[in-house]
C-alpha positions as CSV (number, residue, x, y, z in Angstrom):
1,M,76.4,71.8,11.9
2,I,76.3,74.7,14.1
3,I,79.8,75.7,15.9
4,S,79.4,76.8,19.4
5,V,81.3,80.1,19.7
6,R,81.8,79.9,23.3
7,L,83.5,76.6,23.1
8,L,85.7,77.5,20.1
9,A,86.8,80.6,22.0
10,A,87.8,78.6,24.9
11,C,89.7,76.1,22.8
12,I,91.6,79.1,21.1
13,V,92.4,80.9,24.4
14,S,93.4,77.7,26.0
15,G,95.3,76.3,23.1
16,A,97.1,79.7,22.7
17,V,98.3,79.9,26.3
18,Y,99.5,76.3,26.1
19,L,101.3,77.3,22.8
20,L,102.8,80.3,24.4
21,V,104.1,78.5,27.7
22,V,105.6,75.5,25.6
23,G,107.0,78.1,22.9
24,L,108.7,80.0,25.8
25,I,110.4,77.1,27.4
26,W,111.2,75.5,24.2
27,N,113.1,78.6,22.9
28,W,114.6,79.1,26.2
29,C,115.7,75.3,26.3
30,E,117.2,76.1,22.6
31,R,119.6,78.2,24.3
32,F,121.4,75.5,26.3
33,L,121.4,72.9,23.5
34,P,123.8,73.0,20.5
35,T,121.1,72.4,17.8
36,L,122.5,75.2,15.6
37,K,126.1,74.3,16.3
38,D,127.1,73.4,12.7
39,F,124.7,75.8,10.9
40,P,126.0,78.7,9.0
41,R,125.5,81.8,10.8
42,E,124.0,83.7,7.5
43,L,121.4,81.5,7.3
44,T,119.7,81.7,10.8
45,E,117.6,84.4,11.9
46,T,118.4,86.7,15.1
47,K,115.9,85.5,17.9
48,N,114.2,88.7,19.3
49,A,110.6,89.6,20.2
50,S,109.3,90.1,16.6
51,W,110.8,86.8,15.6
52,F,109.0,85.1,18.4
53,I,105.7,86.8,17.9
54,S,105.7,85.7,14.1
55,C,106.4,82.2,14.9
56,F,103.8,82.3,17.6
57,I,101.3,83.5,15.1
58,I,102.2,81.1,12.5
59,E,102.0,78.1,15.1
60,F,98.8,79.4,16.5
61,I,97.1,79.5,13.1
62,F,98.1,75.9,12.2
63,F,98.2,74.1,15.8
64,V,95.3,75.9,17.5
65,L,92.9,77.9,15.2
66,M,92.4,75.8,12.2
67,P,92.4,72.7,14.2
68,S,89.8,73.8,16.6
69,V,87.6,75.2,13.8
70,I,87.9,72.1,11.8
71,Y,87.5,69.8,15.1
72,G,84.2,72.2,16.0
73,W,82.6,71.0,12.6
74,F,83.6,67.5,12.7
75,Y,83.5,66.7,16.3
76,T,80.0,65.0,16.2
77,V,80.7,62.7,13.3
78,I,84.5,61.6,14.8
79,P,84.0,58.0,16.1
80,F,86.6,58.8,19.0
81,S,86.2,61.9,21.5
82,G,87.8,63.4,24.2
83,A,91.7,64.1,24.5
84,R,92.4,60.7,23.0
85,G,90.6,62.0,19.9
86,G,92.6,65.1,19.7
87,V,95.8,63.1,20.2
88,A,94.7,60.9,17.5
89,V,94.1,63.8,15.0
90,A,97.3,65.3,16.1
91,L,99.4,62.0,15.4
92,Y,97.8,61.8,12.1
93,V,98.6,65.4,11.1
94,F,102.3,65.0,12.3
95,L,103.1,61.6,10.8
96,F,101.8,62.3,7.4
97,G,102.5,66.2,7.3
98,A,105.6,67.4,9.1
99,V,107.5,64.2,9.3
100,P,107.9,63.5,5.8
101,L,108.5,67.2,4.6
102,A,111.2,67.4,7.4
103,M,112.9,64.4,6.2
104,L,112.5,65.5,2.6
105,I,114.3,69.0,3.3
106,M,117.0,67.3,5.3
107,F,118.0,64.9,2.7
108,R,117.9,67.8,0.2
109,I,119.5,70.8,2.0
110,R,122.3,69.9,4.5
111,I,120.7,71.0,7.6
112,P,121.9,69.3,10.8
113,A,119.9,66.1,12.2
114,V,120.1,67.5,15.6
115,Y,118.3,70.6,14.5
116,V,115.6,68.9,12.4
117,M,115.0,66.6,15.3
118,Y,114.7,69.2,17.6
119,Q,112.1,71.1,15.5
120,L,110.2,67.8,15.3
121,V,110.1,67.3,18.9
122,G,109.0,70.7,19.6
123,I,106.2,70.5,16.9
124,F,105.2,67.2,18.3
125,L,104.7,68.6,21.6
126,K,102.7,71.6,20.6
127,L,100.4,69.8,18.4
128,I,99.8,67.0,21.0
129,G,99.1,69.3,23.5
130,A,97.0,72.0,21.5
131,M,94.8,69.0,19.9
132,A,94.5,67.2,23.2
133,I,93.1,70.5,24.8
134,T,90.7,71.0,21.8
135,G,89.2,67.5,22.0
136,Y,89.1,67.3,25.7
137,L,87.1,70.6,25.8
138,Y,84.8,69.8,23.2
139,S,84.2,66.4,24.9
140,L,82.7,68.4,28.0
């Protein structure tokens, strides 16, 4: 199958912008919520620009770049399309990828449940938005 480079670039750029905006808002909200209240200080990273950039790059690769390329290869054979198709793929990835890992880590390591839930909601919003954008752009 042939991938449209212009369409892939549009998905990557729009997904990156969405991820950047949501990431900034999400980190801003974290300052006001007691998500790390019972967490030991020596186990937390200091949040600075390099921390945000490294988190953004990781999220960009796994939430935008790889799904856009994979969706670009397979969108012609996926039985659903548009934003609904992107949301369906995102829900599948979230439910069978992020949630089991987060629950296993939470039961093995004493991480506050509030922090785990806050991170899961953030991953959910970022993944749903990025995949909905990708699915919508590929349906045009």
